[in-house]
C-alpha positions as CSV (number, residue, x, y, z in Angstrom):
1,M,278.8,186.5,-5.4
2,K,280.9,184.4,-7.8
3,T,284.0,185.9,-6.3
4,M,282.9,184.7,-2.8
5,F,282.2,181.3,-4.2
6,V,285.7,181.0,-5.8
7,F,287.3,182.3,-2.6
8,G,285.4,179.7,-0.5
9,V,286.5,176.9,-2.8
10,L,290.2,178.0,-2.7
11,L,290.1,178.3,1.1
12,G,288.6,174.8,1.2
13,F,291.3,173.5,-1.1
14,F,294.1,174.8,1.1
15,N,292.4,173.4,4.2
16,H,292.0,170.1,2.5
17,I,295.7,170.0,1.5
18,F,296.9,170.7,5.0
19,A,294.4,168.2,6.5
20,Q,295.3,165.2,4.2
21,D,297.3,163.4,6.8
22,L,294.6,163.7,9.6
23,P,292.6,160.6,10.4
24,Y,288.8,160.4,10.1
25,T,287.1,160.3,13.4
26,E,285.3,157.0,14.0
27,D,284.9,157.0,17.8
28,F,282.0,159.2,18.6
29,R,281.2,158.2,22.3
30,I,277.8,157.2,21.2
31,E,277.1,155.7,24.6
32,D,276.8,159.3,25.9
33,C,273.9,160.1,23.6
34,Q,270.2,160.1,24.2
35,F,268.7,159.9,20.8
36,S,265.5,161.4,19.3
37,T,264.0,161.1,15.8
38,R,263.1,164.8,15.4
39,H,264.0,168.1,17.1
40,T,261.9,168.9,20.1
41,R,261.1,172.3,21.7
42,G,264.2,173.7,23.4
43,Q,266.6,171.6,21.4
44,T,269.0,173.5,19.0
45,I,268.1,172.6,15.4
46,N,270.9,171.2,13.2
47,P,270.2,173.5,10.2
48,Y,272.1,171.5,7.6
49,F,270.2,168.3,7.9
50,I,266.4,168.5,8.2
51,M,264.8,165.7,10.2
52,E,261.2,167.0,10.3
53,P,258.7,164.6,8.7
54,G,257.3,166.0,5.4
55,W,260.5,167.9,4.4
56,W,261.4,167.3,0.7
57,I,264.1,168.4,-1.7
58,A,264.8,167.6,-5.4
59,L,268.1,167.9,-7.2
60,E,268.8,167.4,-10.9
61,G,271.7,167.7,-13.3
62,Q,273.6,166.3,-16.3
63,E,276.2,163.7,-15.6
64,E,278.5,161.5,-17.6
65,D,278.2,157.7,-17.3
66,D,281.0,155.1,-17.5
67,E,280.7,155.0,-21.3
68,G,281.0,158.8,-21.7
69,E,277.3,159.3,-22.4
70,I,275.5,162.3,-20.9
71,E,272.4,161.5,-18.9
72,T,269.9,163.4,-16.8
73,V,269.9,162.4,-13.1
74,R,267.2,163.4,-10.7
75,V,267.2,162.8,-6.9
76,E,264.3,163.3,-4.5
77,I,264.9,163.2,-0.7
78,T,261.9,162.9,1.6
79,V,261.8,162.8,5.4
80,L,259.1,160.2,6.0
81,N,256.7,159.9,8.9
82,E,258.3,156.5,9.7
83,I,260.6,155.3,12.4
84,R,262.8,152.2,12.5
85,L,264.5,150.5,15.4
86,V,268.2,149.9,14.5
87,A,270.8,148.7,17.0
88,G,268.5,149.5,19.9
89,V,267.9,153.1,18.8
90,M,264.7,154.5,17.3
91,T,265.7,156.2,14.0
92,R,264.0,158.5,11.5
93,V,263.5,157.1,7.9
94,I,264.6,159.4,5.1
95,E,263.9,158.1,1.6
96,E,266.0,158.9,-1.5
97,R,264.8,158.1,-5.0
98,E,267.0,158.5,-8.0
99,W,266.0,158.5,-11.7
100,I,268.3,158.3,-14.7
101,D,266.7,159.7,-17.9
102,D,263.3,159.4,-16.3
103,E,263.8,155.7,-15.4
104,L,263.8,154.7,-11.7
105,Y,267.4,153.6,-10.8
106,E,267.7,153.5,-7.0
107,V,265.5,153.7,-3.9
108,S,267.2,153.8,-0.5
109,R,265.7,154.1,3.0
110,N,268.2,155.7,5.3
111,F,268.1,155.6,9.1
112,Y,269.1,158.7,11.2
113,A,268.8,159.9,14.8
114,I,269.8,163.1,16.6
115,C,272.1,163.0,19.6
116,Q,270.4,165.5,22.0
117,A,273.5,166.4,23.8
118,T,275.6,167.4,20.7
119,N,273.0,167.8,18.0
120,D,275.0,165.5,15.8
121,I,273.0,163.5,13.2
122,Y,274.0,159.9,13.3
123,Y,273.7,157.5,10.4
124,F,272.5,154.0,11.4
125,G,272.4,152.4,8.0
126,E,270.3,152.0,4.8
127,E,268.2,149.6,2.9
128,V,268.9,149.8,-0.9
129,D,267.1,148.7,-4.0
130,F,268.6,149.1,-7.4
131,Y,266.3,148.8,-10.4
132,E,266.6,147.8,-14.1
133,D,263.5,147.9,-16.3
134,G,261.3,148.4,-13.3
135,Q,262.6,145.4,-11.5
136,I,264.8,145.2,-8.4
137,V,268.2,143.7,-9.4
138,N,270.4,144.1,-6.3
139,H,270.8,145.7,-2.9
140,D,274.4,146.8,-3.2
141,G,275.6,149.2,-0.4
142,A,273.0,148.2,2.2
143,W,274.1,148.0,5.8
144,L,272.7,148.3,9.3
145,A,274.4,149.3,12.5
146,G,274.6,146.3,14.8
147,E,274.9,143.8,12.0
148,N,278.1,142.3,10.6
149,G,280.2,144.4,13.0
150,A,278.7,147.7,11.6
151,E,278.6,150.8,13.7
152,P,276.8,154.2,13.2
153,G,278.7,157.1,11.8
154,I,277.9,160.8,11.7
155,I,276.2,162.2,8.6
156,M,276.2,165.8,9.8
157,P,277.9,167.2,13.0
158,G,276.1,169.5,15.3
159,T,279.2,171.8,15.4
160,V,280.7,172.8,12.0
161,L,284.5,172.8,12.2
162,L,286.6,173.5,9.0
163,G,288.9,170.6,8.4
164,S,287.0,168.1,10.5
165,R,286.9,164.6,9.2
166,F,284.5,161.9,10.2
167,M,283.2,158.5,9.2
168,Q,279.7,158.4,7.9
169,E,279.5,154.6,7.5
170,I,281.5,152.0,9.5
171,A,280.5,148.8,7.9
172,E,283.6,147.3,6.3
173,E,282.1,143.8,5.8
174,D,279.2,145.3,3.9
175,E,281.6,147.5,1.8
176,A,280.1,150.7,3.2
177,M,282.8,153.0,4.5
178,D,281.8,156.4,3.4
179,R,283.5,159.4,5.0
180,A,283.4,163.2,4.8
181,E,285.6,166.2,5.3
182,I,284.3,169.8,5.9
183,V,286.5,171.8,3.5
184,S,284.8,175.2,3.3
185,I,282.0,177.5,4.3
186,M,280.9,179.9,1.6
187,E,278.2,181.8,-0.2
188,M,276.8,180.4,-3.5
189,E,274.1,180.9,-6.1
190,I,271.9,178.1,-7.5
191,G,269.1,178.7,-9.9
192,G,269.0,182.4,-9.2
193,Q,268.8,181.9,-5.4
194,N,271.5,183.0,-3.1
195,F,272.6,180.8,-0.2
196,E,274.8,181.9,2.7
197,D,276.9,179.8,5.1
198,V,276.9,176.9,2.8
199,I,279.0,173.9,3.9
200,L,281.2,172.2,1.3
201,T,282.1,168.6,2.2
202,L,284.3,166.3,0.3
203,D,282.9,162.8,0.5
204,S,285.0,159.7,-0.2
205,S,285.3,156.0,0.8
206,A,287.9,154.4,3.0
207,L,287.7,151.5,0.6
208,E,289.0,153.7,-2.2
209,P,291.4,156.1,-0.5
210,D,293.1,157.2,-3.7
211,E,289.9,158.3,-5.4
212,P,289.3,162.1,-5.5
213,G,285.9,162.1,-3.8
214,E,282.7,164.0,-4.5
215,E,281.7,167.5,-3.5
216,K,278.5,168.1,-1.6
217,Y,277.0,171.4,-0.6
218,Y,274.6,171.9,2.3
219,A,272.6,175.2,2.9
220,P,271.1,176.0,6.3
221,G,267.4,175.5,6.5
222,I,267.3,173.3,3.4
223,G,270.0,170.6,3.4
224,N,271.8,169.2,0.4
225,V,271.7,171.9,-2.4
226,K,274.4,170.5,-4.7
227,D,275.7,167.0,-5.2
228,G,278.3,166.7,-7.9
229,E,276.6,168.1,-11.0
230,K,273.1,167.8,-9.5
231,E,271.7,171.1,-8.2
232,L,268.7,172.0,-6.1
233,I,265.6,172.6,-8.3
234,D,262.8,172.4,-5.7
235,Y,262.2,172.0,-2.0
236,G,259.5,172.5,0.7
237,W,257.0,170.6,2.8
238,K,255.5,167.6,1.0
239,F,253.2,166.8,3.9
240,F,252.6,168.0,7.4
241,V,253.0,165.8,10.5
242,P,252.1,167.2,13.9
243,K,254.9,168.0,16.3
244,R,253.1,170.0,18.9
245,W,250.1,168.6,20.8
246,Q,247.6,169.2,23.6
247,S,247.0,165.7,24.7
248,H,243.7,166.2,26.4
249,V,240.4,168.0,26.0
250,T,237.8,167.1,28.6
251,R,234.6,165.5,27.3
252,M,231.5,167.7,27.2
253,N,229.1,167.4,30.1
254,H,231.3,165.0,32.2
255,G,232.0,167.2,35.2
256,F,235.1,169.1,33.9
257,E,235.8,171.9,31.4
258,T,238.8,172.8,29.2
259,Q,239.8,176.3,28.3
260,I,242.4,176.9,25.6
261,R,244.9,179.7,26.3
262,F,247.3,181.3,23.8
263,V,250.3,183.2,25.0
264,N,252.0,185.0,22.1
265,R,255.5,186.4,22.8
266,G,256.1,187.5,19.2
267,D,254.4,189.1,16.2
268,E,250.8,188.5,15.3
269,A,250.3,184.8,14.7
270,E,247.9,182.5,13.0
271,M,247.7,179.2,15.0
272,I,246.3,176.1,13.3
273,L,244.7,173.6,15.6
274,T,243.7,170.3,14.2
275,P,241.2,168.5,16.5
276,Y,241.0,164.7,16.8
277,N,238.6,162.3,18.4
278,A,239.8,159.5,20.7
279,Q,239.9,157.1,17.8
280,G,242.4,159.2,16.0
281,D,240.1,160.7,13.3
282,S,240.8,164.4,12.6
283,Y,238.2,167.2,12.1
284,E,238.5,170.4,10.1
285,P,241.4,172.5,11.4
286,V,240.6,175.7,13.4
287,I,242.6,178.8,12.7
288,Q,242.9,181.3,15.6
289,T,244.6,184.7,15.2
290,I,246.5,186.0,18.2
291,A,247.7,189.6,18.4
292,A,251.3,190.4,18.9
293,E,252.5,190.2,22.6
294,A,249.0,189.2,23.6
295,T,247.2,186.5,25.5
296,L,243.8,184.9,24.5
297,K,241.4,182.6,26.3
298,R,238.8,180.4,24.5
299,N,236.5,177.8,25.9
300,A,237.2,174.6,24.1
301,Q,233.6,174.1,23.1
302,D,233.4,177.6,21.6
303,L,236.7,177.1,19.8
304,F,236.0,173.6,18.3
305,G,232.2,173.6,18.1
306,E,229.9,170.7,18.9
307,V,232.3,167.9,17.8
308,E,233.6,165.7,20.5
309,V,237.3,166.7,20.6
310,S,239.7,164.5,22.5
311,H,243.1,166.1,21.7
312,F,244.6,168.4,19.1
313,S,247.8,169.2,17.2
314,I,249.3,172.7,17.0
315,E,250.9,174.4,14.0
316,G,252.2,177.9,13.9
317,S,254.6,180.3,15.4
318,D,257.0,178.9,18.0
319,E,256.6,182.2,19.8
320,C,253.0,181.5,20.5
321,L,252.5,178.8,23.2
322,V,249.2,176.9,23.6
323,F,248.0,175.9,27.1
324,A,245.0,173.9,28.3
325,A,243.3,174.9,31.6
326,Y,241.2,172.2,33.2
327,Q,238.6,172.8,36.0
328,A,235.5,171.2,37.4
329,S,232.2,172.4,36.0
330,A,230.8,173.4,39.4
331,G,231.8,173.9,43.0
332,N,234.8,175.6,44.6
333,R,237.2,175.1,41.7
334,I,240.9,175.3,41.3
335,E,242.2,174.6,37.8
336,A,245.2,172.8,36.4
337,V,247.1,174.6,33.6
338,V,249.1,172.4,31.3
339,A,251.5,173.6,28.6
340,E,251.6,172.1,25.1
341,Q,253.7,168.9,24.6
342,S,256.4,168.4,22.0
343,Q,258.3,165.5,23.6
344,E,258.0,162.2,21.7
345,M,258.6,159.7,24.5
346,M,258.8,155.9,24.6
347,Q,258.7,155.8,28.4
348,A,257.5,158.3,31.0
349,T,257.9,158.2,34.8
350,Y,255.6,160.2,37.1
351,F,255.6,160.9,40.8
352,E,253.7,158.6,43.2
353,A,250.3,157.5,42.4
354,A,248.3,158.0,45.6
355,W,244.5,157.9,45.3
356,S,241.6,157.4,47.6
357,D,237.8,157.9,47.7
358,A,238.5,161.7,47.3
359,F,241.4,161.8,44.9
360,F,242.3,160.2,41.5
361,D,245.3,159.9,39.2
362,G,244.7,159.9,35.5
363,V,246.7,159.9,32.3
364,A,245.9,161.0,28.8
365,L,248.3,159.6,26.2
366,V,248.4,160.3,22.4
367,H,250.1,157.9,20.1
368,T,252.5,159.9,17.8
369,G,254.3,157.0,16.1
370,T,253.5,155.3,12.8
371,E,252.7,151.7,13.7
372,E,250.4,150.1,16.2
373,A,251.7,150.3,19.8
374,A,251.6,148.1,22.9
375,V,251.2,150.4,26.0
376,T,251.8,149.3,29.6
377,V,251.7,151.0,32.9
378,V,254.0,149.7,35.7
379,Q,253.8,150.6,39.4
380,L,256.9,151.0,41.5
381,D,257.3,151.2,45.3
382,A,259.5,153.7,47.1
383,S,262.5,151.4,46.5
384,G,261.9,151.1,42.8
385,N,260.6,147.6,42.9
386,R,257.7,146.7,40.6
387,V,254.6,146.0,42.6
388,G,251.9,146.2,39.9
389,Q,251.4,146.3,36.1
390,A,248.6,146.6,33.7
391,S,248.4,146.3,29.9
392,L,246.6,149.4,28.5
393,S,246.5,148.5,24.8
394,A,248.1,145.9,22.6
395,N,247.3,147.7,19.3
396,L,246.9,151.4,19.8
397,M,246.9,153.0,16.4
398,P,248.6,156.3,15.3
399,F,246.9,159.5,16.6
400,Q,244.6,157.5,18.9
401,K,244.3,158.5,22.6
402,L,244.4,156.4,25.7
403,Q,242.8,157.8,28.8
404,F,242.9,155.9,32.1
405,V,242.6,156.2,35.8
406,L,245.2,154.4,37.8
407,G,242.9,153.4,40.6
408,D,240.9,151.4,38.1
409,L,244.0,149.3,37.2
410,L,246.3,149.1,40.2
411,E,246.3,148.9,44.0
412,N,247.2,152.0,45.9
413,Q,250.9,152.2,46.7
414,P,251.8,155.6,48.4
415,G,255.4,156.7,48.1
416,G,256.2,155.1,44.8
417,K,256.1,156.0,41.1
418,F,254.3,154.9,38.0
419,V,255.8,154.4,34.6
420,V,254.1,154.5,31.2
421,H,255.9,152.4,28.6
422,S,255.1,152.1,24.9
423,T,256.6,150.4,21.9
424,Q,255.9,153.5,19.8
425,P,256.5,157.2,20.5
426,F,253.8,159.1,22.5
427,T,253.0,162.4,24.2
428,A,251.1,162.5,27.4
429,I,249.9,164.4,30.5
430,A,249.1,163.2,33.9
431,L,246.4,164.9,36.1
432,R,245.5,164.4,39.7
433,G,242.3,165.8,41.2
434,T,239.4,165.4,43.5
435,V,236.6,163.1,42.4
436,P,233.4,164.8,41.1
437,G,230.7,165.5,43.7
438,L,232.9,166.8,46.5
439,P,232.2,170.3,47.9
440,F,235.6,171.4,46.6
441,A,237.1,170.7,43.2
442,V,240.9,170.7,42.6
443,L,243.0,169.6,39.6
444,W,246.7,169.8,39.2
445,S,249.2,168.2,36.8
446,N,251.5,165.4,38.0
447,E,255.1,166.1,37.4
448,L,257.1,164.2,34.8
449,V,260.1,162.8,36.7
450,Q,262.0,161.2,33.8
451,F,261.3,160.3,30.2
452,H,263.1,158.3,27.5
453,T,263.0,158.9,23.7
454,T,264.5,155.5,22.8
455,P,263.1,152.1,23.7
456,T,263.8,150.8,27.1
457,S,262.8,147.6,28.9
458,V,259.7,147.6,31.0
459,P,260.9,148.4,34.6
460,G,261.4,145.3,36.7
461,E,261.9,143.0,33.8
């Protein structure tokens, strides 16, 4: 293993020597990116830079200070369940805390987003607090894209190419011009654990081009495992934040029923369902075992008991999908089957809202962000002109649900579309059906025409 490590370092050294005259990329065609703050189902995961809220790593090592003294340095990196709007892009907040000899030295809040087309992780800036004796003394190194001429850089590319060079920070006025070069891919051992396909980058600053730079190592599935003399000592999930949802469970004894269906395409799986009420309060999680390559159907009331469940989050194998089937409680029934949702949207456009005395259009929306949200529904005619608008909530809180019927809010406008807009991420489903009491009962889901994962203006404004 040590031989492979030495070989990897030597290979990286020669790549670095031959690439010394190559420029660092700073034009990333960011205008072609649609950004998200976490990976969604169907999107390739960038394994070297984890963006899932709750992920945590700790590194520690002995380093020499400017006076030649040896000190113990510890760094903890946590992906927070927080988002921040920077330069018009919603970004994920990742916090880094650094201690020197057990005394807090630095806290930085870093802002990142994923380009869905390339899987590149973009760096949009950081807020920095330096400490002495427990007090903040300065904010050196802070910068934000969109301010003082600063632009986002790439912290980790979606495609790893040996010898590639790229700017991580482009904020010359703020004296933040960090850059990186991928110099090697190797195997290595840290603390008795072996890591394969480790990326070695050489990080430097364009403000100090003659300095040798610092080596950083990234392992797939973990992230930064070595930074200078600091090495990985612990990692894992510090907390769990829901990523997969079923946005709607029908209320008991209100004319409709919900059946939960599991479709397992892999090995035996234990799926954890955490139910919530409409106010965003969670109940005790329910664990359901599904056999390998099997399907399972459970009535929602049997699965969750007598508590009034509005929606639920899903944790478990990605090979096991969770559906909700809705149907009327009586009459000639045709059901609507809706797959689980993993998109975090800021705006969703659905096909025409056309209702009458016999049909209705309804939406169930779950707030998946971290701050209170203002939610609006806008009605468009066939030409895309706004013909109606209604405010749904000015202060929807995290994990709360909104459920509304369009006919209660807007005038009927066949041939158009309706758009749900929020100031915080959400997941949602739209259902169309016959009103209760008719001799036939039909439900189906309304197709999502378009969605945005970054903030946009309300249509028509």
